Residue frames as a rotation matrix with the C-alpha (Angstrom) as fourth column:
MET 1
0.577 0.817 0.000 0.00
0.817 -0.577 0.000 0.00
0.000 0.000 -1.000 0.00
THR 2
-0.194 -0.591 0.783 1.11
0.491 -0.749 -0.445 3.53
0.850 0.298 0.435 -0.63
ILE 3
-0.909 -0.161 -0.385 1.36
0.415 -0.442 -0.795 6.11
-0.042 -0.883 0.468 2.11
GLN 4
-0.725 0.689 0.012 -1.75
-0.662 -0.701 0.267 7.80
0.193 0.185 0.964 0.70
GLU 5
-0.050 0.715 -0.698 -3.69
-0.194 0.678 0.709 4.51
0.980 0.171 0.104 0.84
HIS 6
-0.440 -0.165 -0.883 -2.61
0.770 0.437 -0.465 3.97
0.463 -0.884 -0.066 4.45
GLU 7
-0.993 0.066 -0.099 -3.62
-0.007 -0.863 -0.506 7.52
-0.119 -0.502 0.857 5.34
GLN 8
-0.420 0.893 -0.160 -7.03
-0.705 -0.210 0.677 7.00
0.571 0.397 0.719 3.74
GLU 9
-0.033 0.380 -0.924 -7.55
0.298 0.887 0.354 3.71
0.954 -0.263 -0.143 5.57
LEU 10
-0.746 -0.300 -0.595 -6.54
0.648 -0.116 -0.753 5.35
0.157 -0.947 0.281 8.84
ALA 11
-0.874 0.482 0.055 -9.03
-0.485 -0.873 -0.057 8.18
0.020 -0.076 0.997 8.24
ASP 12
-0.141 0.848 -0.511 -11.75
-0.481 0.392 0.784 5.63
0.865 0.357 0.353 7.40
LEU 13
-0.244 -0.010 -0.970 -10.99
0.638 0.752 -0.168 3.63
0.731 -0.659 -0.177 10.56
ALA 14
-0.967 -0.138 -0.213 -11.06
0.251 -0.630 -0.735 6.77
-0.033 -0.765 0.644 12.71
ILE 15
-0.566 0.824 -0.015 -14.49
-0.765 -0.519 0.380 7.67
0.305 0.227 0.925 11.32
PHE 16
-0.064 0.524 -0.850 -15.74
-0.061 0.848 0.527 4.09
0.996 0.086 -0.022 11.80
PHE 17
-0.487 -0.223 -0.845 -14.68
0.721 0.444 -0.532 4.00
0.493 -0.868 -0.055 15.46
GLN 18
-0.921 0.192 0.340 -16.46
-0.304 -0.899 -0.316 7.30
0.245 -0.395 0.886 16.24
THR 19
-0.060 0.989 0.134 -19.82
-0.986 -0.080 0.148 5.49
0.157 -0.123 0.980 16.06
ALA 20
-0.388 -0.151 -0.909 -18.77
-0.274 0.961 -0.043 1.86
0.880 0.232 -0.414 16.55
ARG 21
0.669 0.578 0.467 -20.47
-0.681 0.226 0.696 -0.35
0.297 -0.784 0.545 19.10
PHE 22
-0.412 -0.901 -0.134 -17.86
-0.686 0.403 -0.606 -2.07
0.600 -0.158 -0.784 21.26
PRO 23
0.191 0.413 -0.890 -18.38
0.315 0.834 0.454 -5.30
0.930 -0.367 0.030 23.16
GLN 24
0.923 0.126 0.363 -18.50
-0.304 -0.341 0.890 -5.11
0.236 -0.932 -0.277 26.93
THR 25
-0.036 -0.998 -0.059 -14.98
-0.561 0.069 -0.825 -5.10
0.827 0.004 -0.562 28.40
PRO 26
-0.278 -0.937 -0.213 -12.94
-0.587 -0.009 0.810 -7.13
-0.760 0.350 -0.547 28.96
PHE 27
0.870 0.461 0.177 -12.91
-0.151 0.589 -0.794 -8.76
-0.470 0.664 0.582 25.52
PRO 28
0.032 -0.909 0.416 -10.16
0.459 0.383 0.802 -10.46
-0.888 0.165 0.429 23.53
LEU 29
0.337 -0.058 -0.940 -8.75
-0.719 -0.660 -0.217 -8.53
-0.608 0.749 -0.264 20.58
ASN 30
0.315 -0.290 -0.904 -6.81
-0.632 0.646 -0.428 -11.60
0.708 0.706 0.020 19.48
LYS 31
0.722 0.021 -0.691 -5.21
0.337 0.863 0.377 -14.55
0.604 -0.505 0.616 21.22
TYR 32
-0.266 -0.925 -0.270 -2.48
0.810 -0.062 -0.584 -12.30
0.523 -0.374 0.766 22.66
ILE 33
-0.957 -0.081 0.279 -4.28
-0.019 -0.941 -0.338 -9.08
0.290 -0.329 0.899 23.62
THR 34
-0.142 0.930 -0.338 -7.34
0.970 0.198 0.139 -8.47
0.197 -0.308 -0.931 25.80
ILE 35
-0.463 0.123 0.878 -9.01
0.008 -0.990 0.142 -5.07
0.886 0.073 0.457 25.88
THR 36
-0.385 0.262 -0.885 -9.70
0.891 0.354 -0.283 -4.33
0.239 -0.898 -0.370 29.56
GLY 37
-0.509 0.167 -0.844 -10.36
0.365 -0.846 -0.388 -0.60
-0.779 -0.506 0.370 29.51
ASP 38
0.457 0.679 -0.574 -11.85
-0.173 -0.565 -0.806 1.96
-0.873 0.468 -0.140 27.16
PRO 39
0.289 -0.345 0.893 -11.20
0.828 0.558 -0.053 0.76
-0.480 0.755 0.448 23.57
LYS 40
0.917 0.106 0.385 -11.07
0.315 -0.784 -0.535 4.38
0.245 0.612 -0.752 22.40
VAL 41
0.657 -0.754 0.001 -7.85
-0.508 -0.441 0.740 4.89
-0.558 -0.487 -0.672 24.38
MET 42
-0.012 -0.643 0.766 -6.22
0.326 0.721 0.611 2.00
-0.945 0.257 0.201 22.51
ILE 43
0.544 0.290 0.787 -7.53
0.832 -0.064 -0.551 3.37
-0.109 0.955 -0.276 19.21
GLU 44
0.985 -0.174 0.000 -6.06
-0.174 -0.983 -0.062 6.83
0.011 0.061 -0.998 19.90
MET 45
0.324 -0.918 0.230 -2.69
-0.395 0.089 0.914 5.29
-0.859 -0.387 -0.334 20.83
LYS 46
0.024 -0.287 0.958 -2.57
0.669 0.716 0.198 3.15
-0.743 0.636 0.209 17.67
ILE 47
0.798 0.309 0.516 -3.56
0.596 -0.526 -0.607 6.06
0.084 0.792 -0.604 15.42
SER 48
0.846 -0.525 -0.091 -0.87
-0.462 -0.807 0.368 8.23
-0.267 -0.269 -0.925 16.97
SER 49
0.075 -0.844 0.532 1.74
-0.103 0.524 0.846 5.49
-0.992 -0.118 -0.048 16.54
ILE 50
0.291 0.101 0.952 0.76
0.850 0.430 -0.305 4.88
-0.440 0.897 0.039 12.92
GLN 51
0.975 0.128 0.184 1.08
0.200 -0.868 -0.455 8.57
0.101 0.481 -0.871 12.14
ARG 52
0.558 -0.830 -0.014 4.64
-0.567 -0.393 0.724 8.59
-0.606 -0.396 -0.690 13.54
TYR 53
-0.250 -0.667 0.702 5.74
0.054 0.715 0.697 5.63
-0.967 0.212 -0.142 11.33
LYS 54
0.562 0.588 -0.582 4.88
-0.475 -0.346 -0.809 7.06
-0.677 0.731 0.085 7.92
GLY 55
0.195 -0.565 -0.802 7.89
-0.977 -0.039 -0.210 5.60
0.088 0.824 -0.559 6.10
ASN 56
-0.805 -0.554 0.212 8.00
-0.585 0.800 -0.129 2.07
-0.098 -0.228 -0.969 7.49
ASP 57
-0.120 0.821 -0.558 5.49
-0.750 0.294 0.593 -0.34
0.651 0.490 0.580 5.91
THR 58
-0.379 -0.066 -0.923 6.28
0.282 0.942 -0.184 -3.27
0.881 -0.330 -0.338 8.22
VAL 59
-0.944 0.010 -0.328 5.74
0.316 -0.244 -0.917 -1.27
-0.089 -0.970 0.227 11.40
ARG 60
-0.670 0.725 -0.156 2.71
-0.735 -0.678 0.005 0.50
-0.102 0.118 0.988 9.99
ASP 61
-0.176 0.612 -0.771 1.08
-0.486 0.627 0.609 -2.77
0.856 0.482 0.187 8.88
SER 62
-0.616 -0.113 -0.780 1.68
0.525 0.679 -0.513 -4.31
0.587 -0.725 -0.359 12.28
LEU 63
-0.935 0.272 -0.228 0.02
0.011 -0.620 -0.784 -1.35
-0.355 -0.736 0.577 14.01
PHE 64
-0.486 0.784 -0.386 -2.88
-0.844 -0.306 0.441 -1.36
0.228 0.540 0.810 11.54
LYS 65
-0.625 0.208 -0.752 -3.50
0.038 0.971 0.237 -5.03
0.780 0.120 -0.615 12.29
HIS 66
-0.833 0.294 -0.468 -4.90
0.528 0.169 -0.832 -4.27
-0.166 -0.941 -0.296 15.75
LEU 67
-0.614 0.639 -0.464 -7.25
-0.514 -0.769 -0.379 -1.61
-0.599 0.006 0.801 14.42
ARG 68
-0.464 0.423 -0.778 -8.44
-0.725 0.324 0.608 -3.96
0.509 0.846 0.157 11.68
GLU 69
-0.746 0.167 -0.645 -9.04
0.383 0.900 -0.210 -6.71
0.545 -0.403 -0.735 14.26
LEU 70
-0.788 0.462 -0.408 -11.01
0.247 -0.369 -0.896 -4.32
-0.564 -0.806 0.177 16.45
LYS 71
-0.548 0.603 -0.580 -13.08
-0.816 -0.539 0.210 -3.17
-0.186 0.588 0.787 13.49
ALA 72
-0.554 0.321 -0.768 -14.00
-0.260 0.810 0.526 -6.79
0.791 0.491 -0.366 12.69
ILE 73
-0.792 0.257 -0.553 -15.06
0.605 0.448 -0.658 -7.32
0.079 -0.856 -0.511 16.32
CYS 74
-0.706 0.529 -0.472 -17.18
-0.194 -0.785 -0.589 -4.15
-0.681 -0.324 0.656 16.25
GLU 75
-0.529 0.517 -0.673 -18.82
-0.804 -0.051 0.592 -5.19
0.272 0.855 0.442 12.99
ALA 76
-0.625 0.285 -0.727 -19.68
0.257 0.954 0.153 -8.57
0.737 -0.091 -0.670 14.51
GLU 77
-0.805 0.309 -0.506 -21.03
0.474 -0.177 -0.862 -6.80
-0.357 -0.934 -0.004 17.59
ALA 78
-0.667 0.555 -0.497 -23.21
-0.611 -0.789 -0.060 -4.55
-0.425 0.263 0.866 15.42
ASN 79
-0.468 0.462 -0.753 -24.65
-0.607 0.452 0.654 -7.60
0.643 0.763 0.069 13.66
LYS 80
-0.916 0.184 -0.356 -25.71
0.373 0.714 -0.592 -9.27
0.145 -0.676 -0.723 16.93
PRO 81
-0.011 0.972 0.233 -29.41
0.456 -0.202 0.867 -9.07
0.890 0.115 -0.441 17.65
SER 82
-0.525 -0.096 0.846 -30.31
-0.553 -0.718 -0.424 -6.58
0.648 -0.690 0.324 20.38
VAL 83
-0.709 0.229 -0.667 -31.40
0.553 0.767 -0.324 -8.10
0.438 -0.599 -0.671 23.67
């Protein structure tokens, strides 16, 4: 991906998370990470880190991975029937 494509994806993810429905904490992000606090804090930290690593695709892709995983969890949460 180009830097412009990464910047667009980051902007799209930031917009998505503004209205996303998060599962009740704690919840697993993946088999290594569990979200125990406010997911928005983790999102802000990842976005800030991604913005600092503009020239390094490997680092940027690794940081994006967590946001992509969280987006998938939120999309699954949104598709659950309301109780």
